[in-house]
C-alpha positions as CSV (number, residue, x, y, z in Angstrom):
1,Q,0.4,0.0,-0.2
2,L,3.1,2.4,0.7
3,V,4.0,1.8,-2.8
4,F,0.9,2.5,-4.2
5,F,0.7,5.5,-2.8
6,G,3.8,6.6,-3.5
7,L,3.3,6.3,-7.2
8,S,-0.1,8.0,-7.1
9,N,1.9,11.1,-5.4
10,Q,4.2,11.1,-7.7
11,L,2.0,11.6,-10.8
12,V,0.2,13.9,-9.2
13,V,3.4,15.7,-9.0
14,S,4.8,15.0,-12.6
15,F,1.2,16.8,-13.5
16,K,1.5,19.5,-11.6
17,E,4.5,20.2,-13.0
18,E,4.0,18.9,-16.2
19,N,1.1,21.8,-16.4
20,T,3.2,24.3,-14.6
21,V,6.2,24.1,-17.8
22,A,2.4,23.7,-20.3
23,F,1.6,27.0,-18.5
24,K,4.7,28.8,-18.9
25,H,4.7,28.6,-22.7
26,L,1.2,29.1,-23.1
27,F,0.8,32.7,-21.9
28,L,4.2,33.8,-20.9
29,K,5.5,35.8,-23.9
30,G,8.8,34.9,-25.0
31,Y,9.2,32.4,-22.6
32,S,12.7,30.2,-23.7
33,G,11.9,26.6,-21.8
34,T,14.6,26.7,-19.7
35,D,14.0,28.4,-15.7
36,E,16.8,30.0,-13.9
37,D,14.8,30.2,-11.7
38,D,11.0,30.6,-10.6
39,Y,10.6,33.8,-11.6
40,S,12.6,33.2,-15.2
41,C,10.6,36.5,-16.7
42,S,11.8,39.9,-17.0
43,I,9.7,42.8,-17.4
44,Y,11.9,46.0,-17.4
45,T,9.1,48.7,-19.0
46,Q,5.8,50.0,-18.8
47,Q,5.2,48.9,-22.5
48,D,6.8,45.6,-21.6
49,A,4.2,44.9,-18.8
50,Y,1.1,46.2,-21.0
51,D,2.2,44.0,-23.7
52,S,3.1,40.8,-21.4
53,I,-0.8,41.5,-20.2
54,F,-2.1,41.6,-23.4
55,Y,-0.4,38.5,-24.6
56,V,-2.2,36.9,-21.8
57,I,-5.2,38.0,-22.8
58,N,-4.6,37.0,-25.9
59,Q,-3.4,33.5,-25.1
60,Y,-6.6,33.2,-23.3
61,R,-9.4,34.1,-25.5
62,N,-7.7,31.6,-28.2
63,L,-6.9,28.3,-25.4
64,K,-9.9,26.0,-27.5
65,N,-8.3,26.7,-30.4
66,I,-3.9,26.7,-29.4
67,S,-3.9,23.8,-27.1
68,L,-3.4,20.3,-27.4
69,G,-4.9,19.4,-24.4
70,T,-8.3,19.9,-22.7
71,L,-7.4,23.5,-21.7
72,G,-10.3,26.2,-22.1
73,Y,-13.2,27.7,-20.7
74,E,-16.6,26.1,-19.6
75,H,-19.4,28.4,-21.4
76,E,-18.7,30.5,-24.5
77,E,-19.5,34.0,-23.0
78,S,-17.6,33.6,-19.9
79,G,-14.4,35.9,-20.3
80,L,-11.4,36.9,-18.4
81,K,-11.8,39.7,-15.8
82,I,-8.9,41.6,-14.9
83,C,-8.7,44.0,-12.2
84,K,-6.2,46.6,-10.9
85,Q,-6.2,48.6,-7.3
86,Q,-3.8,51.1,-6.9
87,Y,-3.3,54.0,-4.5
88,K,-5.2,56.9,-5.9
89,R,-1.3,59.4,-5.1
90,G,1.7,57.9,-5.2
91,T,5.3,60.7,-5.2
92,M,9.0,59.2,-4.3
93,L,11.5,62.2,-3.8
94,P,14.7,60.4,-5.6
95,T,17.1,62.5,-3.5
96,N,16.2,60.5,0.2
97,D,14.2,58.1,-1.2
98,T,11.3,59.0,0.4
99,L,8.2,58.2,-0.7
100,S,4.3,59.5,-0.1
101,I,1.3,57.4,-0.8
102,D,-2.2,58.9,-0.2
103,I,-4.0,55.3,1.1
104,S,-7.1,56.2,-0.3
105,T,-7.0,53.3,-3.4
106,E,-9.4,53.1,-6.5
107,T,-10.2,49.9,-9.0
C-alpha cells in the first residue's frame, strides 16, 4: 500500500510540473523553456508590462484553438476579468528615497 501511495503521489507531482511548463509556454511571452529560477520572466518597462498582459489575454481568448489538451473555459460567454487596484496618488523623492502615498485606493 505504501508503494501505491508513493506512485499515486508521484503522478500528482508530475501532473503539476508538466502543467506548469505547459502554462508557461502558453502564457509567458517569449518563454524559452529554460528556467533559471521560478521567476524567469523579466519586465523592464511599462510597455513591456502591458505587452505581457495583452499577450496573456490574447492567449486565453484563443486557448481552445491553440492548446492540444483539454484546456479551455466552460461557457462561450465567459470572459477574462482583470481587476487593478492602486493607490490614488504616490510620489517618490529620488534625492532621499522618500515615498509619500495617499492611502485611498481606486479599483
